[in-house]
SELUMFI-898844 format. One record per residue: residue in three letters; x, y, z of N, C-alpha, C in turn. Coordinates in pm, whole numbers, padded with zeros to 5 digits, always signed. Atoms other than C-alpha are relative to their C-alpha. Layout:
// residues N
AlaXYZXYZXYZ
...
END
This chain:
// residues 180
Met-00116+00024-00095+00222-00233-05520-00057+00125+00142
Glu+00075-00109-00156+00100+00082-05303-00046-00037+00061
Lys+00086+00137-00076-00139-00085-05163+00001-00089+00067
Glu-00060+00124-00077+00055-00404-05057+00071+00075+00089
Ser-00113-00040-00103+00311-00167-04856-00088+00077+00067
Ile+00087-00057-00127+00045+00036-04707-00089-00115+00118
Gly+00029+00123-00108-00107-00317-04571+00071-00044+00064
Lys-00106+00078-00067+00197-00445-04464+00034+00109+00113
Glu-00054-00091-00108+00283-00110-04257-00101-00016+00081
Met+00085-00008-00110-00053-00124-04106-00006-00118+00040
Leu+00015+00112-00118-00008-00488-03982+00102+00048+00067
Glu-00058-00019-00123+00289-00379-03835-00033+00107+00106
Trp+00035-00096-00108+00170-00092-03643-00077-00038+00085
Ile+00108+00076-00044-00112-00316-03556+00078-00110+00103
Lys-00119+00115-00084+00135-00582-03417+00065+00055+00100
Ser-00082-00085-00132+00332-00321-03239-00109+00040+00109
Ile+00099-00053-00126+00041-00172-03052-00074-00103+00071
Val+00040+00139-00046-00077-00516-02996+00075-00041+00130
Ile-00124+00042-00068+00275-00614-02827+00005+00110+00125
Ala-00047-00078-00095+00298-00291-02636-00111+00004+00112
Val+00128+00003-00088-00079-00308-02498+00058-00152+00101
Leu-00029+00149-00107+00037-00710-02365+00104+00030+00112
Ile-00117-00066-00105+00344-00531-02229-00014+00030+00128
Ala+00070-00044-00161+00169-00312-02007-00071-00078+00104
Phe+00065+00083-00107-00085-00548-01912+00077-00125+00063
Leu-00066+00122-00045+00169-00812-01817+00067+00090+00138
Ile-00088-00070-00084+00376-00561-01623-00057+00046+00117
Lys+00076-00037-00080+00092-00379-01448-00078-00116+00089
Arg+00030+00067-00044-00036-00719-01371+00093-00088+00121
Phe-00135+00059-00041+00270-00888-01249+00126+00087+00053
Leu-00114-00056-00011+00540-00657-01177-00019+00145+00114
Phe+00015-00101-00156+00443-00264-01022-00133+00065-00130
Tyr+00108-00085+00084+00148-00015-01118+00020+00117+00126
Ser+00029-00152-00065+00036+00366-00999-00087+00009+00099
Val+00165-00044-00094-00199+00448-00701+00049+00143+00038
Leu+00011-00144-00067-00286+00775-00571-00076-00011+00144
Val+00078+00009-00203-00327+00854-00229-00081+00115-00020
Asp+00119-00093+00003-00669+00950-00172-00027+00049+00167
Gly+00049+00031-00157-00726+01126+00144+00159+00025+00109
Ala-00092-00046-00078-00529+01230+00445+00049-00158+00136
Ser-00029+00086-00067-00531+00874+00635+00166-00029+00022
Met-00116+00024-00009-00138+00879+00605+00074+00067+00015
Glu-00114-00137-00051-00002+01196+00683+00049-00026+00142
Pro-00063-00112+00079+00230+01330+00756+00097-00084-00102
Ser-00085+00052+00074+00413+01059+00566-00031+00023-00155
Leu+00077-00055+00128+00191+01093+00247-00123+00089+00013
His+00073-00097+00020-00043+01335+00098-00097-00004-00068
Asn+00124-00013+00119-00387+01361-00056+00068+00046-00138
Gly-00075-00013+00159-00270+01345-00441+00149-00044-00048
Asp-00126+00045+00051+00054+01201-00405-00012-00129-00093
Arg+00028+00122+00077+00121+00913-00653+00126-00074+00062
Leu-00104+00115-00071+00328+00602-00557-00008-00122-00108
Phe-00044+00130+00045+00499+00319-00741-00039-00139+00110
Thr+00036+00074-00092+00328+00018-00611+00069-00130-00052
Asn-00104+00049+00019+00599-00300-00613-00098-00089-00002
Lys+00037+00139+00016+00449-00657-00669+00082-00141+00000
Ile-00117+00111-00015+00787-00836-00674+00056-00060+00148
Pro-00039+00067-00127+00906-00838-00321-00124-00111+00067
Leu+00051+00100-00033+00579-01009-00240-00007-00156-00063
Tyr-00080+00147+00056+00714-01322-00472+00082-00064+00102
Tyr-00139+00055-00036+01024-01362-00314+00046+00065+00123
Asn-00051-00027-00134+01082-01141+00039-00093-00009+00088
Gly+00062+00022-00078+00750-01116+00156-00025+00149+00067
Leu+00031-00079-00066+00602-00841+00358+00103-00019+00157
Gln-00060+00011-00115+00827-00655+00635-00075+00090+00076
His+00078-00109-00112+00698-00450+00942+00064+00147-00064
Gly-00045-00079+00071+00690-00122+00809-00015+00068-00088
Asp+00028-00015+00126+00620-00151+00466-00128+00067-00010
Val+00158-00040-00035+00333+00038+00381-00017-00060-00137
Ile+00103+00076+00068+00090-00154+00144-00088+00057-00076
Ser+00120+00003+00048-00156-00135-00096-00103-00099-00019
Phe+00069+00132-00014-00479-00363-00036-00150+00049-00053
Lys+00175+00001+00046-00867-00427-00122-00049+00069+00103
Ala+00046-00041-00115-01051-00221+00111-00115-00108+00075
Pro+00103+00099-00080-01239-00481+00361-00128+00034+00019
Asp+00085-00046-00032-01489-00232+00449-00042+00080-00122
Ala+00078-00090+00110-01583-00069+00079+00047-00068-00110
Ile+00008+00059+00103-01653-00227-00224+00110+00083-00094
Asp-00092-00036+00104-01403-00140-00516+00041+00117+00010
Lys-00099-00111-00058-01198+00091-00309+00129-00093+00064
Asn-00084+00021-00015-00849+00041-00255+00087+00080+00155
Tyr-00037-00074-00114-00648+00148+00100+00151+00013+00025
Ile-00173-00017-00007-00253+00260+00147+00015-00008+00124
Lys-00042+00006-00184-00162+00184+00511+00148-00070+00017
Arg-00108+00066-00073+00151+00076+00709-00019-00107+00052
Val-00014+00151-00070+00225-00309+00810+00057+00007+00143
Ile-00026-00037-00133+00236-00274+01170+00003-00163+00061
Gly-00030+00138-00035+00197-00667+01227-00037-00123-00103
Leu-00031+00111+00149+00279-01008+01030-00046-00086+00147
Ala+00061+00106-00088+00144-01337+01121+00063-00056+00124
Gly-00036+00052-00151+00198-01466+01486+00018+00142+00106
Asp-00036-00150-00111+00257-01077+01616-00130+00015+00098
Thr+00095-00053-00044+00023-00962+01870+00024+00135+00040
Ile-00007-00122+00015-00040-00602+01854-00145+00048+00123
Glu+00050-00046-00116-00154-00389+02162-00006+00167-00030
Ile+00002-00178-00009-00254+00013+02187-00046-00006+00167
Lys-00012-00010-00154-00187+00110+02564+00008+00188+00018
Asp-00062-00135-00048-00204+00483+02662+00056+00046-00132
Gly+00012-00056+00108-00218+00582+02295+00124-00016-00062
Lys-00138+00045+00070+00126+00373+02210-00035-00160-00031
Val+00050+00136+00112+00117+00082+01941+00136-00109+00078
Tyr-00127+00110-00052+00334-00245+02104-00034-00116-00101
Arg+00016+00113+00063+00416-00530+01945+00084-00089+00015
Asn-00026+00114-00109+00474-00841+02134+00053+00045+00092
Gly-00014-00046-00130+00490-00627+02442+00144+00054-00023
Gln-00088-00092+00032+00752-00415+02267-00068+00157-00051
Glu+00080-00148+00067+00648-00005+02229+00096+00016-00099
Leu-00058-00030+00118+00724+00079+01852+00048+00115+00033
Val-00014-00113+00005+00907+00337+01785-00031+00068-00152
Glu+00076-00017+00100+00712+00542+01498+00052+00139-00055
Arg-00065-00101+00067+00919+00793+01309-00102+00092-00097
Tyr+00063-00003+00111+00681+00812+01039-00160+00078+00031
Ile+00122-00078-00037+00384+00963+01268+00037+00110+00069
Ala-00028-00140-00031+00340+01309+01357+00033-00026+00211
Pro-00079-00032-00148+00537+01406+01740-00131+00013+00059
Asp+00105+00002-00147+00312+01347+02037-00133-00044-00081
Ser+00108+00080+00046+00051+01142+01822-00033-00080+00134
Tyr+00048+00111-00093-00192+00951+02024-00069-00084-00075
Thr+00058+00058+00046-00321+00639+01921-00115-00035+00031
Asp+00110+00046-00072-00684+00568+01985-00040-00131-00023
Ile+00075+00096+00037-00864+00280+02022-00160-00004-00022
Tyr+00150+00007+00028-01225+00193+01912-00062-00110+00058
Met+00060+00110-00081-01344-00151+02013+00057-00070+00101
Glu-00157+00114-00057-01027-00377+02086+00104+00071+00042
Ser-00133-00073-00058-00720-00291+02232+00083-00078-00007
Glu-00142+00069+00041-00516-00596+02141-00069-00122-00123
Trp+00008+00140+00113-00506-00850+01861+00095-00062-00058
Thr-00099+00148+00019-00325-01188+01764-00020+00018-00142
Val-00036-00004+00121-00228-01164+01406+00018-00129-00079
Gly-00018+00116+00090-00322-01520+01196+00056+00007-00078
Glu-00050+00067+00123-00172-01719+00976-00059+00062-00144
Gly+00026-00052+00099-00226-01542+00628-00071+00145+00030
Glu+00106-00174-00017-00327-01187+00787+00114+00090+00003
Ile-00089-00096-00011-00134-00842+00812-00111+00073+00080
Phe+00037-00120-00052-00223-00591+01059+00050+00120-00062
Val-00039-00130+00091-00209-00234+00920-00048+00123+00109
Leu+00005-00149-00034-00219+00146+01049-00009+00086-00086
Gly-00041-00093+00079-00258+00438+00869+00099+00099+00092
Asp-00069-00073-00031+00009+00686+00993-00059+00154+00077
Asn+00041-00104-00070-00224+00952+01052-00120-00024+00116
Arg+00082+00067-00150-00359+00883+01436-00100+00138+00007
Leu+00099-00118-00043-00582+01179+01460-00119-00076+00014
Pro+00146+00088-00005-00978+01027+01588-00020+00000-00140
Gly+00059+00051+00110-01129+00892+01281+00060+00046-00135
Ala-00040-00089+00101-00882+01011+01040+00056-00124-00081
Ser-00027+00101+00088-00786+00634+00908-00086-00132+00038
Asn+00071+00173-00046-01004+00305+00878+00108-00088-00053
Asp-00106+00064+00006-00747+00044+00939-00021-00116+00076
Ser+00034+00110-00053-00704-00238+01133-00050+00003+00135
Arg+00037-00010-00147-00825-00092+01454-00137+00013-00042
Phe+00116+00039+00031-01183-00105+01274-00043-00092-00031
Phe+00027+00112+00027-01183-00400+01074+00077-00125+00011
Gly-00074+00129-00042-00933-00618+01206+00133-00026-00080
Pro-00118+00026+00089-00625-00787+01054-00069-00020-00154
Ile+00042+00041+00127-00662-00791+00683+00072-00111-00091
Lys-00093+00146+00041-00592-01121+00477+00080+00046-00156
Glu-00104-00066+00094-00267-01089+00253-00026-00036-00153
Asn+00077-00014+00145-00459-01212-00058-00060+00098-00028
Thr+00017-00109+00036-00576-00871-00065+00095+00081-00031
Ile-00107-00088+00018-00280-00701-00093+00088+00028-00135
Gly-00046-00027+00149-00187-00550-00423+00179+00057-00018
Gly-00167-00015-00031+00203-00478-00339+00043+00116+00116
Ile-00070-00136-00097+00405-00233-00144+00039+00123-00096
Ser-00008-00135+00059+00417+00107-00232+00136+00078+00071
Asp-00141-00056-00026+00774+00218-00180+00079+00129-00059
Phe-00079-00114+00058+00859+00496-00403-00131+00112-00037
Arg+00074-00122+00060+00674+00858-00445+00044+00042-00108
Tyr-00076-00047+00103+00712+00963-00795-00086+00134-00039
Tyr+00030-00148+00051+00450+01291-00780-00030+00063+00125
Pro-00039-00076+00056+00463+01537-00664+00189+00024-00017
Phe-00165-00071+00029+00857+01675-00765+00026+00099+00115
Asp-00055-00101-00104+00939+01829-00418+00077-00070+00078
Lys-00058+00043-00100+01129+01766-00125-00023-00180+00018
Asn+00054+00123-00015+00910+01447-00084+00038-00126-00122
Phe-00038+00129+00099+01009+01258-00403+00105-00129+00025
Gly-00111+00130-00087+01200+00901-00348-00089-00102+00081
Arg+00025+00121-00133+01175+00630-00114-00057+00022+00117
Leu+00061-00027-00151+00939+00612+00186+00051-00041+00092
Asp-00034-00002-00138+01055+00598+00535-00052-00164+00045
Lys+00072+00088-00049+00999+00285+00716-00009+00047+00146
END
């Protein structure tokens, strides 16, 4: 009798573990996951070592908005993800002129970058964002600080993992929702 009882208990434990792993997989695949900020490309908004929740749900319902911070597959590096800010959506024209960023002819008010930042251009200074594409920039506009759409052009929407809108580590004054 005792062996039968131990066997049933082991089976219950195995079922519980399998269910927990399946639920964790489904949450990560369809709802949200955690990302680690690696580097200084999003300073002053995000810092090396910050941890963010990346939410996939808005991609299914609301879509992306200007100012969203997103995680996406790096177009210029294998097996790497980037975290950048959405500057342009399909149909937008982005121009960088005299260190300022313009969307559809209007200068952007970018409260998330350091005061007196100058946005350099590298090869092009104007981009039209195509259907199924997004134009992204890092918040750190120092020369060479961010690989973003200034280098590789607009990214494909299908490379986006989710919207990173909540910093959960470190537990300091920057804990919480990210500014747009």
